[in-house]
C-alpha positions as CSV (number, residue, x, y, z in Angstrom):
1,M,33.5,-30.8,77.6
2,A,35.4,-31.3,74.5
3,D,33.5,-34.5,74.0
4,E,30.2,-32.6,74.4
5,A,31.2,-30.1,71.7
6,K,31.9,-32.9,69.3
7,S,28.8,-34.8,70.0
8,T,26.4,-31.9,69.8
9,P,24.9,-31.9,66.4
10,K,25.3,-28.7,64.4
11,P,22.2,-26.9,63.5
12,A,21.1,-27.8,59.9
13,E,21.8,-25.2,57.3
14,P,18.6,-23.8,55.8
15,A,17.8,-25.4,52.4
16,K,18.7,-23.2,49.5
17,K,15.6,-22.1,47.5
18,K,15.9,-22.8,43.8
19,S,15.4,-19.7,41.6
20,K,12.4,-19.6,39.3
21,A,14.0,-17.0,37.0
22,P,15.2,-19.4,34.3
23,L,11.8,-21.0,34.2
24,F,10.1,-17.6,33.7
25,A,12.7,-16.6,31.1
26,I,12.0,-19.7,29.1
27,L,8.2,-19.3,29.4
28,L,8.5,-15.6,28.3
29,V,10.6,-16.6,25.2
30,L,8.1,-19.3,24.2
31,L,5.1,-17.0,24.6
32,A,6.8,-14.2,22.6
33,G,7.9,-16.6,19.8
34,G,4.4,-18.2,19.6
35,G,2.8,-14.7,19.5
36,G,5.1,-13.5,16.8
37,T,4.6,-16.6,14.7
38,A,0.8,-16.3,15.0
39,W,0.9,-12.6,14.1
40,F,3.1,-13.3,11.0
41,F,0.8,-16.0,9.7
42,L,-2.4,-13.9,10.4
43,H,-0.9,-10.7,8.9
44,H,0.5,-12.6,5.8
45,G,-2.9,-14.1,5.1
46,K,-4.6,-10.7,5.2
47,T,-2.1,-9.2,2.9
48,A,-2.6,-11.9,0.3
49,E,-6.4,-11.5,0.5
50,A,-6.2,-7.7,0.1
51,A,-4.7,-7.8,-3.4
52,P,-6.9,-9.8,-5.8
53,E,-5.0,-11.0,-8.8
54,A,-7.8,-10.5,-11.2
55,S,-7.7,-6.7,-11.1
56,T,-3.9,-6.3,-11.0
57,P,-2.7,-4.5,-14.0
58,E,-0.1,-6.3,-16.0
59,F,1.1,-3.6,-18.4
60,V,1.7,0.1,-17.9
61,V,1.4,2.9,-20.4
62,H,3.1,6.2,-19.6
63,L,1.3,9.4,-20.7
64,E,2.9,12.8,-21.0
65,T,2.3,15.5,-18.3
66,F,-1.1,17.2,-18.1
67,T,-1.4,20.9,-17.1
68,V,-5.0,22.1,-16.7
69,N,-6.9,25.0,-15.2
70,L,-9.2,23.8,-12.4
71,A,-12.9,24.7,-12.1
72,D,-12.4,27.1,-9.2
73,P,-14.7,30.1,-10.1
74,E,-13.0,32.8,-8.0
75,E,-9.4,31.9,-8.3
76,G,-7.1,30.7,-11.1
77,H,-5.8,27.3,-9.8
78,F,-4.1,24.8,-12.0
79,L,-3.2,21.1,-11.8
80,R,0.0,19.6,-13.1
81,V,-0.2,15.8,-13.2
82,T,1.7,12.9,-14.8
83,I,-0.2,9.7,-15.2
84,D,0.6,6.1,-15.9
85,L,-2.2,3.8,-16.8
86,G,-2.3,0.1,-15.6
87,L,-3.8,-2.1,-18.3
88,G,-5.0,-5.7,-18.1
89,H,-3.4,-6.7,-21.4
90,P,-0.8,-5.2,-23.7
91,P,-1.8,-2.6,-26.2
92,K,-2.6,-4.1,-29.7
93,G,0.5,-4.6,-31.7
94,A,2.9,-4.2,-28.7
95,A,4.9,-7.3,-29.7
96,E,5.6,-6.1,-33.2
97,R,6.5,-2.4,-32.6
98,G,7.2,-2.2,-28.8
99,S,4.7,0.5,-27.9
100,G,1.5,-0.8,-29.5
101,D,-1.5,0.9,-30.9
102,F,-2.7,2.5,-27.6
103,P,-5.2,5.3,-28.5
104,V,-3.3,8.0,-26.7
105,A,-5.4,10.9,-28.2
106,K,-8.7,9.3,-27.0
107,A,-7.2,8.6,-23.6
108,R,-5.8,12.1,-23.2
109,D,-9.1,13.6,-24.2
110,A,-11.0,11.5,-21.7
111,I,-8.5,12.4,-18.9
112,L,-8.7,16.1,-19.7
113,S,-12.5,16.1,-19.5
114,V,-12.2,14.8,-16.0
115,L,-9.3,16.9,-14.8
116,T,-10.8,20.2,-15.8
117,V,-13.9,19.9,-13.6
118,G,-11.8,19.3,-10.5
119,K,-11.5,21.8,-7.7
120,A,-8.2,22.5,-5.8
121,D,-9.6,22.1,-2.3
122,V,-11.1,18.6,-3.2
123,L,-8.0,17.4,-5.1
124,L,-5.7,18.2,-2.2
125,T,-7.4,15.7,0.1
126,P,-6.6,11.9,0.0
127,D,-10.3,11.2,-0.6
128,G,-10.3,13.7,-3.5
129,K,-7.4,11.9,-5.2
130,T,-9.0,8.5,-4.7
131,Q,-12.3,9.8,-6.2
132,L,-10.3,11.4,-9.1
133,K,-8.7,8.0,-9.8
134,R,-12.1,6.3,-9.9
135,D,-13.5,9.0,-12.2
136,L,-10.5,8.7,-14.5
137,I,-10.8,4.9,-14.7
138,Q,-14.6,5.2,-15.5
139,A,-14.0,7.8,-18.2
140,L,-11.2,5.8,-19.8
141,Q,-13.2,2.6,-19.7
142,N,-16.0,4.4,-21.5
143,A,-13.8,6.3,-24.1
144,V,-11.4,3.4,-24.7
145,P,-13.0,0.1,-23.7
146,D,-10.6,-2.0,-25.6
147,A,-7.7,-0.7,-23.5
148,D,-8.8,-2.5,-20.4
149,V,-7.7,0.3,-18.0
150,R,-7.6,-1.1,-14.5
151,N,-5.7,1.5,-12.5
152,V,-4.4,5.0,-12.7
153,Y,-1.0,5.9,-11.2
154,F,-0.1,9.5,-10.4
155,T,3.7,9.9,-10.8
156,E,3.5,13.7,-10.4
157,F,0.6,15.6,-8.7
158,I,0.9,19.4,-8.1
159,V,-1.9,21.8,-7.4
160,Q,-1.0,25.5,-7.7
161,R,-3.2,27.7,-5.6
């Protein structure tokens, strides 16, 4: 009997299954890295296209604060706004004197003529501010064409109701 126990083959152990977890982890890392890389290059390309260099202002002129009554008929609203103008080229004489010969009086007059026709409800909306910028640029280009005004920056914008 002892011989029979020794000669009887032992049942084979079941084969161990190899885990696929490392393979899935590597695949997941590769997919995430490829997707992130693709997003970066696609997003970077759109950002570069969105900002054309031709209309980017190169010089900025700071104007003193404007405080104007708005054109609201029933109520007395006013606007307090500080504006910087983005110019395509330096004001004439900027190299010699530092500030140049920017026609501040003409620019302020053109800006005041646009600001005083505004209404509080319109100016409080993002679309109203965007339209105000367009109107200001148009008025400045008409009043001071040599200044090459390309953008208007609001550094302070308060509507009192």
